[in-house]
N, C-alpha and C positions, 0 to 999 in steps of 0.2 A: 596333458595327463589330468584325468579326473580322479579326485580322491573322495571316497564315500565316507562321510563322517558318521560315527555311531552316536547314539544318544548318550547323555551323561548316565542315565539309568543302566544302559547296557554295559558301558565301561565299568561302572561300579560293581555290577553283577559279576563281570569277569574278574575284576580285581579281588573281590571277596572270595570267589571260587579258588583262585590261586593261593590267596592267603590261608584259606581254610585247609587246603591240601598240604601246605608247607609249614604251618605253625600250629602249636598247641593252642587250644581254646583260650587258656589263660594269657598267652602272648598276644593273641588276636585282639584282645580288648584294647591294648595300647594304641595301635594305629587307628582303630575305629574311634576311640575317644579323641584322638588328635584331629581326625578329619572333621569331627563335628564340634570342635572347640574353635576358638578364635572367630566366632560368628561366621563360620563357613568360609574363611579366607584361605583358600587352598594354597595360594602362593606363599603366604606367611607360614603356614604349616609345613609346606614342602621345604622352604628354606631352613626351617628349624630341624626337620627330620634328616635332611641330607646335607647339613652344613659340612663343608670340607670334602664332600664326595664328588667324584666325577663319574661319567658313564663307565670309564675303564675300571675304576675302583669298585663300583657296584657290580659290574660284570664279573670281576675276579671273585667277589664274595659269593655271588650266585653260583658260579661254577664250583667253588669249594663246597658249598652246601649241597649241590647236586651230587658231587662225588661222594660225600659222606653218606648220602641216602642210598647210593647204589652199591 
């Protein structure tokens, strides 16, 4: 199986679009500032942002947010 990897720029563009559609501009500032802090150490930022979270717990939160919007 071949996996086509997208560029970091394309992934960031998609992530920003998702955040822009689901968050208030004032809330969007927080993840952006975290991404560009820590000298760009994504793993350090990710660990801090999602401490104690699992894929299942994040999925549950996403579903709840989607249900509130519809």
